[in-house]
TIBA-8956 format. One line per field, with one value per residue: x, y, z of N, C-alpha, C in turn. Coordinates in steps of 0.1 Angstrom, whole numbers. Each point is the difference from the previous one (the first is absolute). Last residue first. Example, Ala and Ser with C-alpha at 12.3 -4.5 7.8 and 13.67 -1.06 7.14 Angstrom:
BEGIN
nc1 c(128, 3)
nc2 c(-22, -57)
nc3 c(71, -1)
cac1 c(9, -9)
cac2 c(11, 12)
cac3 c(0, 0)
cc1 c(-8, 9)
cc2 c(11, 12)
cc3 c(8, 0)
***
This chain:
BEGIN
nc1 c(908, -8, 36, 38, -10, -10, 36, 21, -21, 5, 39, 1, -23, 20, 29, -19, -14, 32, 10, -31, -8, -17, -15, 2, 23, 8, 7, 33, 39, 44, 15, 7, -4, 13, -1, -46, -39, -47, -21, -26, -40, -30, -44, -41, -35, -31, 4, 42, 11, -14, 28, 35, -9, -4, 39, 25, -12, 15, 44, 7, -12, 30, 39, -3, 18, 31, 39, -11, -7, 38, 25, -29, -33, -30, -40, -32, -40, -26, -28, -29, -37, -48, -41, -40, 1, 34, -7, -28, 18, 25, -25, -17, 30, 10, -30, 4, 33, -10, -24, 25, 24, -22, -7, 37, 31, 37, 38, 41, 33, 6, 24, 47, 23, 10, 38, 42, 14, 27, 45, 30, 14, 35, 44, 6, -11, -33, -29, -22, -37, -31, -51, -45, -53, -52, -24, 1, -22, -47, -28, -50, -47, -24, -1, -32, -44, -9, -6, -42, -37, -13, -41, -39, -42, -41, -8, 30, -2, -31, 14, 30, -17, -15, 33, 16, -24, 10, 39, -1, -11, 34, 43, 21, 20, 41, 35, -5, -16, -27, -13, 33, 12, -8, 24, 47, 17, -8, 30, 29, -5, 24, 45, 19, -11, -26, -11, 38, 33, 44, 33, 22, 35, 49, 41, -9, -20, -32, -13, -11, -19, -22, -27, -52, -37, -44, -45, -26, -29, 9, 46, 22, -16, 0, 40, 14, -18, 19, 40, -3, -8, 37, 30, -15, 5, 43, 19, 18, 22, 18, -1, -4, -13, 17, 10, 27, 24, 52, 45, 18, 9, -30, -13, 33, 5, -1, -38, -39, 8, 4, -39, -34, -27, -8, -4, -13, -9, -6, -28, -27, -23, -26, 19, 27, -21, -14, 32, 13, -27, 7, 36, -7, -22, 24, 26, -19, -27, -35, -31, -23, -42, -30, -16, -35, -44, -21, -19, -42, -49, -56, -56, -50, -23, -7, -22, 9, 17, 40, 44, 21, 21, 44, 40, 35, 42, 3, -26, -54, -50, -54, -49, -44, -32, -9, 14, 13, 38, 44, 39, 16, 8, 3, -22, -29, 6, -10, 9, 8, 30, 41, 36, 44, 43, 16, -15, 23, 34, -13, -9, 35, 15, -25, -17, -41, -43, -39, -45, -39, -39, -10, -29, -37, -3, 21, -24, -33, 12, 4, -39, -22, 11, -22, -45, -8, 4, -37, -34, 5, -10, -46, -37, -48, -54, -41, 2, 14, 22, 37, 42, 27, 25, 40, 39, 23, 31, 44, 29, 18, 39, 46, 12, 5, 42, 34, -3, 8, 27, -14, -49, -43, -36, -33, -48, -21, -5, -37, -39, -5, -16, -47, -27, -5, -33, -43, -9, -10, -44, -31, -1, -3, 23, 21, 43, 49, 37, -1, 9, 40, 10, 10, 37)
nc2 c(2494, -45, -28, -10, -23, -45, -30, -12, -33, -45, -23, -18, -40, -41, -19, -24, -44, -35, -19, -31, -36, -14, -31, -36, -44, 0, 30, 46, 31, -20, -10, 45, 54, 42, 5, -1, -14, 9, 46, 46, 40, 42, 39, 30, 17, -13, -12, -21, -40, -43, -25, -23, -42, -39, -20, -27, -46, -31, -17, -35, -44, -24, -22, -34, -18, -23, 19, 29, -18, -11, 34, 28, 42, 50, 34, 36, 40, 49, 46, 51, 41, 24, 24, -14, -19, -34, -43, -29, -23, -39, -40, -20, -24, -44, -33, -17, -31, -44, -29, -23, -39, -41, -25, -28, -37, -35, -5, -15, 17, -17, -41, -1, 6, -38, -26, 14, -12, -39, 2, 25, -19, -30, 17, 39, 45, 29, 41, 17, 18, 23, 25, 21, -1, -19, -40, -14, 28, -4, -40, -27, -9, 38, 39, 0, 13, 46, 24, -3, 26, 50, 19, -33, -30, -7, 29, -4, -41, -6, 13, -28, -37, 5, 0, -42, -25, 9, -20, -45, -7, 6, -26, -17, 33, 33, 38, 47, 21, 41, 30, 17, -13, -45, -32, -18, -44, -34, -13, -38, -44, -17, -24, -22, 34, 36, 40, 30, 20, 20, 17, 43, 0, -12, 25, 38, 41, 38, 51, 45, 52, 50, 34, -2, 22, 8, -2, -40, -30, 2, -5, -40, -43, -9, -14, -45, -33, -4, -25, -46, -17, -5, -37, -43, -15, -14, -39, -32, -30, 14, 52, 60, 46, 37, 54, 48, 50, 19, -10, -51, -36, -33, -34, -30, -36, -41, -31, 9, 0, -40, -28, 20, 45, 58, 46, 55, 52, 35, -8, -14, -23, -39, -32, -35, -39, -31, -29, -38, -38, -27, -30, -42, -33, -24, -37, -43, -30, -32, 5, 43, 22, -31, -37, 8, 2, -41, -21, 14, -3, -3, -13, -2, -7, -45, -39, -50, -45, -5, 1, -40, -25, 12, 2, 32, 36, 44, 33, 15, 18, 11, 29, 13, -36, -56, -50, -56, -38, -25, -7, 42, 57, 38, 44, 40, 55, 53, 56, 49, 17, -26, -10, -31, -23, -38, -42, -24, -30, -43, -33, -25, -37, -41, -18, 6, 35, 34, 36, 40, 43, 54, 31, 3, -27, 17, 31, -18, -16, 31, 16, -24, 6, 35, -7, -24, 22, 25, -24, -11, 32, 6, -39, -13, -14, -25, -37, -48, -10, 28, -8, -35, 8, 25, -23, -24, 23, 5, -36, -4, 25, -13, -33, 15, 18, -32, -24, 10, -21, -45, -17, -17, 28, 29, 0, 14, 46, 22, -1, 31, 42, 4, 4, 44, 27, -3, 21, 45, 13, 0, 36, 50, 48, 40, 0, -18, -31, -36, 11, -8, -30, 14, 39)
nc3 c(651, -18, -21, 30, 39, -3, -1, 41, 26, -13, 12, 43, 6, -11, 32, 35, -9, 1, 41, 17, -37, -51, -43, -36, 8, 52, 35, -9, -2, -6, -45, -25, -19, -19, -49, -31, -29, 4, 7, -22, -4, -25, -8, -26, -35, -39, -49, -12, 22, -16, -28, 20, 22, -27, -16, 30, 7, -32, 4, 31, -13, -28, 19, 43, 48, 31, 20, 37, 43, 25, 23, 34, 9, 10, -15, -26, -7, -15, 14, 4, 20, -8, -20, -27, -44, -5, 18, -25, -37, 7, 5, -39, -26, 12, -13, -44, -8, 12, -30, -33, 13, 5, -38, -15, 24, 18, 39, 34, 32, 45, 2, -1, 40, 26, -11, 16, 43, 7, -13, 26, 41, 0, -3, 34, 38, 37, 29, 47, 42, 29, 0, 28, 3, -1, 8, 47, 33, 13, 22, 7, 11, 20, -28, -35, 10, 4, -39, -21, 16, 3, 23, 14, -16, -24, -40, -37, -22, -36, -42, -23, -25, -44, -34, -14, -32, -45, -15, -16, -45, -32, -12, -40, -29, -4, -20, 21, 42, 35, 37, 36, 47, 11, -25, 1, 9, -34, -35, 2, -21, -39, -13, -38, -40, -20, 24, 5, -39, -34, -34, 5, 33, 0, 9, 39, 39, 34, 15, 31, 11, 26, 19, 24, 34, 34, 22, 14, -26, -48, -14, 16, -12, -47, -20, 6, -28, -43, -4, -4, -42, -30, 8, -11, -45, -13, 31, 46, 35, 48, 13, 5, 10, 40, 14, 14, 9, -6, 2, 10, 31, 18, -31, -32, -42, -23, 9, -26, -47, -23, -2, -33, -20, 9, 34, 16, 28, 33, 49, 52, 37, -8, -29, 16, 17, -31, -17, 25, -3, -38, -1, 20, -25, -32, 15, 6, -37, -11, 34, 13, -20, -23, 24, 30, -16, -7, 37, 16, -21, 9, -7, -5, -42, -15, 30, 18, -5, -26, 20, 11, -34, -14, 36, 24, 19, 27, 21, -11, 16, -3, 11, 15, 28, 8, -20, -9, 5, 1, 31, 29, 15, 41, 24, 8, 4, -11, -12, -3, 33, 1, -40, -17, -2, 26, -16, -33, 13, 15, -32, -17, 25, -1, -48, -31, -3, 30, 7, 15, 0, 10, 30, 31, 40, 40, 25, 28, 44, 34, 18, 33, 45, 22, 12, 39, 41, 14, 20, 46, 34, 11, -2, -22, -4, 12, 35, -2, -41, -11, 21, -17, -38, 4, 13, -33, -28, 13, -8, -45, -20, -2, -32, -44, -14, -12, -42, -49, -33, -11, -15, 10, 16, -26, -3, 40, 8, -16, 25, 35, -9, -5, 38, 18, -19, 17, 41, -1, -9, 34, 31, -21, -10, 16, 25, -18, -6, -32, -46, -26, -37, -46, -6)
cac1 c(2, -13, -11, 5, 4, -12, -5, 8, -1, -13, 1, 9, -8, -9, 7, 5, -11, -3, 11, -2, -1, 10, -5, -7, 4, -2, -4, -12, -12, -2, -7, 7, -7, 1, 11, 9, 14, 0, 11, 2, 12, 3, 14, 4, 10, -5, -13, -2, 7, -10, -11, 5, 2, -13, -7, 6, -4, -14, 0, 6, -10, -11, 3, 1, -10, -11, 6, 3, -13, -6, 6, 13, 0, 12, 9, 4, 12, 0, 13, 0, 14, 7, 12, -2, -12, 3, 10, -7, -8, 8, 6, -10, -3, 11, -2, -12, 4, 8, -9, -8, 9, 2, -12, -2, -14, -3, -14, -7, -1, -6, -15, -5, -1, -12, -13, -2, -8, -14, -7, -2, -10, -12, -4, 9, 1, 13, 0, 9, 7, 14, 6, 12, 11, 5, -2, 6, 14, 3, 10, 14, 4, -2, 10, 13, 0, 1, 13, 10, -1, 13, 8, 6, 14, -1, -11, 2, 10, -5, -10, 7, 5, -11, -5, 10, -3, -13, 3, 5, -11, -10, -4, -5, -15, -2, -4, 7, 8, 2, -12, -1, 4, -7, -13, -2, 5, -11, -8, 5, -8, -11, -3, -3, 12, 1, -13, -3, -14, -5, -6, -10, -13, -10, 0, 11, 0, 10, -6, 11, -3, 11, 9, 12, 4, 15, 3, 8, -4, -14, -5, 7, 0, -14, -3, 7, -6, -13, 2, 4, -13, -8, 7, -1, -15, -3, 2, -9, -9, 4, -1, 6, -10, 3, -7, -5, -9, -14, -2, -2, 11, 3, -10, -2, 0, 12, 12, -5, -2, 13, 8, 0, 10, -6, 9, -2, 1, 3, 11, 2, 9, -7, -9, 9, 5, -11, -3, 10, -2, -13, 3, 8, -9, -8, 8, 0, 13, 8, 5, 14, 6, 4, 9, 13, 5, 4, 13, 11, 13, 11, 14, 4, 0, 12, -5, -4, -11, -12, -5, -5, -13, -10, -4, -11, -6, 11, 13, 9, 13, 9, 12, 2, 9, -7, 0, -5, -13, -8, -9, 7, -8, 7, 9, -8, 7, -2, 0, -9, -11, -11, -5, -15, -2, 7, -8, -10, 6, 3, -13, -3, 9, -2, 7, 14, 1, 14, 7, 12, 2, 2, 13, -1, -8, 8, 10, -6, -2, 14, 6, -5, 7, 14, 1, -4, 12, 10, -4, 3, 15, 5, 9, 14, 9, -4, -5, -5, -10, -12, -6, -7, -11, -11, -5, -8, -13, -7, -4, -12, -13, -1, -1, -13, -10, 3, -4, -9, 6, 11, 12, 9, 7, 14, 4, -1, 12, 11, -1, 4, 14, 7, 0, 9, 14, 0, 2, 14, 8, -2, 8, -8, -4, -12, -12, -9, 3, -2, -13, 1, -3, -14, -1)
cac2 c(12, 6, 3, 6, 14, 7, 2, 9, 13, 5, 4, 11, 11, 4, 6, 13, 9, 4, 9, 13, -2, 6, 10, 12, 3, -11, -11, -8, 8, 3, -11, -13, -11, 2, -7, 9, -5, -15, -5, -14, -3, -14, -4, -6, 8, 2, 5, 12, 11, 6, 6, 12, 10, 4, 6, 14, 8, 3, 10, 12, 6, 6, 13, 0, 9, -8, -10, 7, 4, -12, -3, -6, -14, -8, -2, -14, -5, -14, -6, -15, -2, -8, 7, 5, 9, 12, 8, 5, 11, 12, 3, 6, 13, 9, 3, 9, 12, 6, 6, 11, 12, 6, 7, 12, 3, 2, 6, -9, 7, 13, -2, -3, 12, 8, -7, 4, 12, -2, -9, 7, 10, -7, -6, -11, -6, -6, -10, 5, -11, 2, -12, 2, 3, 12, 1, -11, 3, 8, 9, 1, -13, -10, 2, -2, -15, -6, 4, -9, -13, -6, 7, 12, -2, -9, 2, 13, 0, -5, 9, 12, -4, 0, 14, 6, -4, 6, 14, 1, -3, 11, 4, -12, -3, -9, -13, -2, -11, -5, -4, 5, 14, 9, 2, 14, 8, 1, 11, 12, 2, 9, 6, -11, -8, -11, -7, -8, 2, -7, -13, 2, 4, -10, -3, -9, -7, -11, -12, -8, -14, -8, 9, -8, -3, 1, 13, 8, -2, 2, 12, 12, 0, 3, 14, 9, -1, 7, 15, 3, 1, 11, 13, 3, 3, 13, 3, 10, -6, -11, -13, -12, -8, -11, -13, -9, -9, 4, 14, 8, 9, 8, 10, 2, 14, 6, -4, -1, 14, 6, -2, -13, -10, -12, -9, -15, -8, 8, -4, 9, 11, 8, 9, 11, 8, 7, 10, 11, 7, 8, 12, 9, 6, 10, 12, 8, 7, -1, -14, -2, 11, 12, -5, -1, 14, 6, -7, 7, -7, 10, -4, 2, 14, 6, 9, 13, -1, -1, 13, 7, -5, 6, -8, -9, -9, -8, 5, -12, 4, -10, -3, 9, 12, 13, 10, 12, 3, 2, -11, -12, -10, -6, -11, -12, -12, -10, -15, -3, 10, -5, 12, 3, 13, 11, 4, 8, 12, 8, 6, 10, 11, 7, -6, -3, -13, -2, -13, -5, -14, -10, 1, 9, -6, -11, 7, 5, -11, -5, 10, -3, -12, 3, 8, -8, -8, 9, 3, -12, -1, 12, 6, -4, 10, 7, 14, 1, -10, 3, 12, -4, -9, 8, 8, -9, -2, 13, 0, -9, 6, 10, -6, -6, 10, 7, -8, 8, 13, 0, 7, -10, -5, 3, -4, -14, -5, 2, -9, -13, 1, 0, -14, -8, 3, -6, -14, -2, 1, -12, -11, -9, -12, 3, -2, 11, 9, -7, 3, 10, -7, -5, -14)
cac3 c(8, 5, -11, -12, 4, 1, -13, -8, 6, -4, -14, -1, 5, -11, -11, 5, 1, -13, -4, 6, 15, 8, 10, -5, -14, -8, 9, -3, 2, 14, 6, -1, 7, 15, 5, 7, -1, -2, 8, -3, 7, 1, 1, 13, 7, 14, 1, -9, 7, 10, -8, -6, 9, 5, -11, -2, 11, -2, -10, 5, 10, -8, -6, -14, -5, -6, -9, -13, -5, -5, -13, 0, -1, -2, 11, -2, 7, -3, -2, -2, -4, 10, 4, 13, 0, -7, 8, 12, -4, -2, 13, 8, -6, 4, 14, 1, -5, 10, 10, -6, -3, 13, 4, -8, 0, -15, -1, -10, -13, 1, 1, -13, -7, 6, -5, -14, 0, 5, -9, -13, 2, 2, -12, -3, -14, -2, -11, -10, -7, 2, -5, -7, 9, -5, -14, -8, -2, -12, 6, -6, -6, 10, 10, -6, -3, 13, 5, -6, 4, -4, -9, 6, 6, 12, 10, 5, 10, 12, 5, 5, 13, 9, 2, 9, 13, 3, 4, 14, 9, -1, 14, 7, -3, 11, -7, -13, 1, -13, -6, -13, -2, 10, -5, -3, 11, 10, -4, 7, 12, -3, 13, 9, 4, -9, -1, 12, 5, 12, -5, -11, 6, -4, -14, -3, -13, -1, -7, -5, -2, -6, -8, -2, -13, -1, -6, 10, 14, 2, -6, 4, 15, 5, -5, 9, 13, 0, 0, 14, 8, -5, 2, 14, 3, -3, -14, -6, -11, -8, 8, -7, -7, -8, 4, -10, 7, -2, 5, -12, -3, 12, 0, 14, 4, -5, 9, 14, 5, -2, 13, 5, -5, -5, -8, 1, -12, -11, -8, -12, 5, 10, -7, -5, 11, 5, -10, 1, 13, -1, -8, 9, 10, -6, -3, 12, 2, -12, 0, 4, 8, -8, -10, 7, 3, -13, -3, 6, -1, -1, 2, 14, 3, -6, -11, 5, 9, -9, -3, 12, 3, -9, -11, 4, -10, -6, 5, -2, -4, 4, -8, -11, 3, -1, 10, -7, 4, -12, -4, -3, -7, -11, 3, 3, -5, 11, -3, -11, 2, 8, 7, -1, -8, 5, 12, -6, -5, 11, 6, -10, 1, 12, 11, -4, -6, -5, 2, -7, 6, -10, -7, -11, -10, -7, -7, -12, -9, -4, -9, -14, -5, -2, -12, -12, -3, -5, -14, -9, -2, -6, 11, 1, -3, -12, 4, 13, 2, -8, 5, 13, -4, -4, 12, 8, -7, 2, 14, 3, -1, 10, 13, 2, 3, 12, 11, 9, 1, 10, -6, -4, 11, -1, -14, -1, 7, -9, -11, 5, 2, -13, -4, 8, -5, -13, 2, 5, -12, -8, 5, 9, -7, -7, 9, -2, 11, 13, 4, 11, 13, 2, -5)
cc1 c(5, 2, -12, -11, 5, 3, -13, -6, 7, -2, -14, 1, 9, -8, -9, 7, 4, -12, -1, 11, -1, -2, 12, -3, -8, 3, -1, -3, -13, -12, -3, -8, 7, -6, 2, 11, 10, 14, 2, 13, 2, 13, 2, 15, 3, 11, -3, -14, -2, 6, -10, -11, 4, 2, -14, -7, 5, -6, -15, -1, 4, -11, -12, 1, 1, -12, -11, 5, 2, -14, -7, 4, 14, -3, 12, 10, 2, 13, -2, 15, 3, 14, 8, 12, -2, -11, 3, 10, -7, -7, 8, 5, -11, -2, 11, -2, -11, 5, 8, -9, -8, 9, 1, -12, -2, -15, -3, -15, -7, -2, -7, -15, -6, -2, -12, -12, -2, -8, -15, -9, -3, -12, -14, -5, 10, 0, 14, 1, 8, 9, 15, 7, 13, 11, 5, 0, 8, 15, 5, 9, 15, 5, -1, 11, 14, 1, 2, 14, 11, 1, 14, 8, 4, 14, 1, -11, 3, 10, -6, -10, 8, 4, -12, -4, 9, -5, -13, 1, 4, -11, -12, -4, -5, -15, -2, -5, 7, 10, 1, -14, -4, 3, -8, -15, -3, 4, -11, -8, 4, -9, -13, -3, -5, 12, 1, -12, -3, -14, -6, -6, -11, -14, -8, -2, 12, -1, 11, -6, 13, -5, 9, 9, 12, 4, 15, 4, 8, -4, -15, -7, 6, 0, -13, -3, 6, -7, -13, 3, 3, -13, -10, 7, -2, -15, -4, 3, -8, -10, 4, -1, 5, -12, 4, -8, -8, -9, -14, -5, -2, 10, 1, -9, -2, 1, 12, 12, -4, 0, 14, 8, -2, 10, -8, 11, -2, 0, 2, 12, 3, 8, -8, -9, 8, 4, -12, -3, 9, -3, -12, 4, 8, -9, -8, 9, 0, 14, 8, 5, 15, 8, 5, 11, 14, 5, 5, 13, 12, 13, 10, 15, 5, 1, 12, -5, -5, -13, -13, -5, -6, -14, -12, -4, -10, -7, 12, 14, 9, 14, 7, 12, 2, 9, -10, -3, -5, -14, -9, -10, 8, -8, 7, 9, -9, 5, -4, -3, -11, -10, -12, -3, -14, -3, 6, -9, -11, 6, 3, -13, -4, 9, 0, 7, 15, 1, 14, 4, 10, 3, 1, 13, -1, -7, 10, 10, -5, -2, 13, 5, -5, 8, 15, 2, -2, 13, 10, -3, 3, 15, 8, 7, 15, 9, -3, -8, -7, -11, -13, -7, -8, -12, -12, -6, -9, -14, -8, -4, -11, -14, -1, -1, -14, -10, 2, -3, -8, 5, 10, 12, 10, 8, 16, 5, 0, 13, 12, 0, 6, 15, 7, 1, 10, 14, 1, 3, 15, 9, -2, 8, -8, -6, -13, -13, -9, 2, -4, -13, 1, -3, -14)
cc2 c(12, 12, 7, 3, 7, 15, 8, 3, 11, 14, 6, 6, 13, 12, 5, 8, 14, 10, 5, 9, 14, -4, 6, 11, 12, 4, -13, -11, -7, 9, 2, -10, -13, -12, 2, -7, 9, -6, -15, -4, -15, -1, -15, -2, -5, 6, 6, 6, 13, 13, 7, 7, 14, 12, 6, 8, 15, 9, 4, 12, 13, 6, 6, 14, 0, 9, -7, -9, 7, 3, -12, -4, -6, -15, -8, -4, -15, -6, -15, -4, -15, -3, -7, 6, 7, 10, 13, 9, 6, 12, 13, 5, 7, 14, 10, 4, 11, 14, 8, 7, 12, 12, 7, 8, 14, 4, 3, 5, -8, 7, 14, -2, -2, 13, 7, -6, 5, 12, -2, -8, 7, 10, -7, -6, -12, -8, -4, -12, 6, -10, 2, -13, 3, 5, 13, 2, -10, 2, 9, 9, 0, -14, -11, 0, -4, -15, -7, 3, -9, -14, -6, 7, 14, -2, -8, 3, 14, 1, -5, 10, 12, -4, 0, 15, 6, -4, 7, 14, 0, -2, 10, 3, -12, -5, -11, -13, -4, -12, -4, -4, 5, 14, 9, 3, 15, 9, 3, 13, 13, 3, 9, 5, -11, -9, -12, -9, -10, 5, -8, -13, 2, 5, -12, -5, -10, -7, -10, -13, -7, -14, -9, 8, -9, -5, 3, 13, 9, -1, 2, 13, 13, 2, 4, 15, 10, -1, 8, 15, 3, 1, 12, 13, 4, 4, 15, 3, 10, -5, -12, -12, -12, -7, -11, -12, -8, -10, 5, 14, 8, 11, 9, 12, 0, 15, 8, -3, -1, 15, 7, 0, -14, -10, -12, -7, -15, -7, 11, -3, 10, 12, 9, 10, 12, 9, 9, 11, 11, 7, 9, 13, 9, 7, 11, 13, 8, 6, -3, -15, -4, 10, 12, -5, -1, 14, 5, -6, 8, -8, 12, -2, 3, 15, 9, 9, 13, -2, -1, 13, 6, -5, 6, -8, -9, -10, -8, 5, -12, 4, -12, -4, 8, 11, 11, 11, 12, 3, 2, -11, -12, -11, -4, -12, -12, -13, -8, -15, -2, 10, -4, 12, 2, 13, 13, 6, 10, 14, 9, 7, 12, 13, 10, -6, -2, -15, 1, -14, -7, -13, -10, 2, 8, -6, -10, 8, 5, -11, -5, 10, -3, -11, 4, 8, -9, -8, 10, 3, -11, -2, 11, 6, -5, 13, 9, 13, 1, -10, 4, 12, -4, -8, 9, 7, -9, -1, 13, 0, -9, 6, 11, -7, -5, 11, 8, -6, 9, 14, 2, 5, -12, -8, 1, -5, -15, -6, 1, -10, -13, 1, -1, -14, -8, 2, -7, -15, -2, 1, -13, -12, -10, -11, 2, -2, 13, 10, -7, 5, 10, -6, -6)
cc3 c(-8, 9, 5, -10, -13, 3, 0, -13, -8, 6, -4, -14, 0, 5, -11, -11, 4, -1, -14, -3, 6, 15, 8, 10, -6, -15, -8, 9, -3, 3, 15, 6, -4, 8, 15, 7, 6, -1, -2, 8, -1, 8, 1, -1, 14, 10, 14, 2, -9, 6, 9, -9, -6, 9, 5, -11, -1, 11, -3, -10, 5, 9, -8, -6, -16, -4, -8, -11, -14, -7, -6, -14, 1, 0, -3, 10, -3, 5, -3, -3, 0, -5, 12, 6, 14, 1, -6, 9, 12, -5, -2, 13, 8, -6, 5, 14, 1, -5, 10, 11, -5, -2, 13, 4, -7, -1, -14, -1, -11, -13, 1, 1, -14, -8, 6, -6, -15, -1, 5, -9, -13, 1, 1, -14, 0, -13, -3, -11, -11, -7, 1, -4, -8, 9, -6, -15, -8, -2, -12, 8, -5, -5, 11, 12, -4, -1, 14, 5, -6, 4, -2, -11, 6, 6, 13, 10, 6, 11, 13, 7, 7, 14, 10, 3, 11, 14, 2, 5, 14, 10, 0, 14, 8, 0, 11, -6, -14, 1, -15, -7, -14, -2, 9, -2, -2, 12, 11, -4, 8, 13, -1, 14, 9, 4, -9, -1, 11, 4, 12, -5, -11, 3, -3, -14, -1, -13, -1, -5, -5, -2, -8, -10, 0, -13, 0, -5, 10, 15, 4, -5, 5, 16, 6, -4, 10, 13, 0, 0, 15, 9, -3, 4, 14, 2, -3, -14, -7, -10, -9, 9, -7, -5, -10, 7, -10, 7, -1, 4, -13, -3, 13, 2, 15, 2, -3, 10, 15, 6, -2, 13, 7, -4, -4, -9, 3, -13, -11, -7, -11, 4, 10, -7, -5, 11, 5, -9, 2, 13, -1, -7, 9, 10, -6, -1, 13, 2, -13, -1, 3, 7, -8, -10, 7, 2, -14, -3, 5, -1, -3, 2, 14, 4, -4, -12, 5, 8, -8, -3, 13, 4, -7, -12, 6, -9, -6, 3, -1, -5, 7, -9, -12, 3, -3, 11, -8, 3, -11, -5, -4, -6, -12, 3, 4, -6, 12, -2, -11, 4, 8, 8, -3, -7, 6, 11, -6, -5, 11, 5, -9, 1, 12, 12, -4, -5, -5, 4, -9, 7, -11, -8, -13, -11, -7, -9, -13, -10, -4, -10, -14, -6, -2, -12, -12, -3, -6, -14, -10, -3, -6, 12, 1, -3, -12, 2, 14, 2, -7, 6, 13, -4, -5, 12, 9, -6, 4, 15, 5, 0, 11, 14, 3, 4, 13, 13, 8, 2, 10, -8, -3, 10, -1, -14, -1, 6, -9, -11, 5, 1, -14, -5, 7, -7, -13, 1, 4, -13, -9, 4, 9, -9, -7, 8, -1, 12, 14, 4, 11, 13, 4)
***
C-alpha cells in the first residue's frame, strides 16, 4: 500500500515526511465522517507524536511510525471497500445491516433528511419518499425494499416453499410435481414413495408450471448430472383459462422472477425488472451468501406458512351458499385467448417430457362436492378433449380423482383444499397408481 513507504529505510526522510503529511491530509478530509471517527481518533495521537519527533530531530519514532502505519492500514482497507449508505426506517435498516458482507462493505451509516450522499451505493431498505430519492444519483440506488417485496413480502409461503425446494434438490430428486396449492397441500411429500420435489405453489399457472419445470430440469441434469425420471403435472378444470400475470394477483409473478428471469404478460414492470436485475448483481457482491433467506428467517416464522392443515370442512346451507359463490368466481374465466395460449404451453410442456423420456402423470386432485357442483360442464368437457388429444401424441397417463367417492367433506379443509387426512389418502392412491403404471 502506498503509505507503507513510511517504513522503508531506503526512502529519503524528506520523501517519507511528504507522504506522511499526505496521509494526515487525507485523514483530515475524512474526520467528519462518523463511520471513520473511531479509527481516526486512534490514529491522530500517534500522528502527533511523529510530527513532534520529526520537527525536533528530523526522524520518526520507530515504534510510533510502525503503529501509525498499522492503524492507517486498517483505515485504508475500510476506505477501499464498497462505501454503503442505508436508507429507510430504523428497523428495516438494522435487518439489512445483518446481511451485509463487511469483508467487502464499509457502512457509512443511515441516510436521513434527504441529504445528497457520496459513496458507492445507497441501499433503500424500506419505502422512502420519491423526492428524497430524487436528490440522490439514480445509478447509486439499490432498491432492496423491492427485492425483499419480490422475495417474500408478497407471499411468505412462497419463499418458504422455495427454501424447502432448494434444500430438497441439494439432496437429489427423482421427479417433480407441478401445480397449484391443491397439489402443494394435497400431497404428503413425506409419504410419497418416489423422491419428488414440490414445484407446486399457490396461484401458479401453466406458464409457471412449465418454466419452473425447465428450471428444475437444468438444475438437476446440467448442474448435478442427475436425471429427472418422473413428472406429475397438476391439472384442474379451469387451469386452461387461467393466467396469473393477467389476474388481480399478478404481483405474485415477481416471486418467481429471480429464479426464472421471465414474467409473462407483465409489461408494466419491464423497466423495474431491468433495474431489479442490476440490483441483484450488486447485492450478490455486497451481501453475505443466501442473504435473502437470512433476512426472511429473521422477519418471519416459516412454520406459520407451511403446516399440516387439520381443519375439517363442515357443510351447512349457509356455507354451501357462501362458498358456492366463491367457486363460481374461480370458474368465471371467459378468456378464449388465454385458453389458446395455455393449450400451446401445455403441449410444449408435455412434448418436452415425452422427448426426454420422463414418465408423466397428469393429475386432477380430489375436490369436495360443492366444488364439483359448480364446475361448469363445458369447461370440464373442453379440458378432457384437450387432454385426450394430447395423450394420443405424447403417451402420458391421467389420474382423475376430482369426483372420487373415497373423499368426503371430512377430508377437506375448505371448499377446494384437502386437509392432512385427505392428503394422506390422496398420496396413498397416487403411490398405488404410480406403482401400477411405472413399475
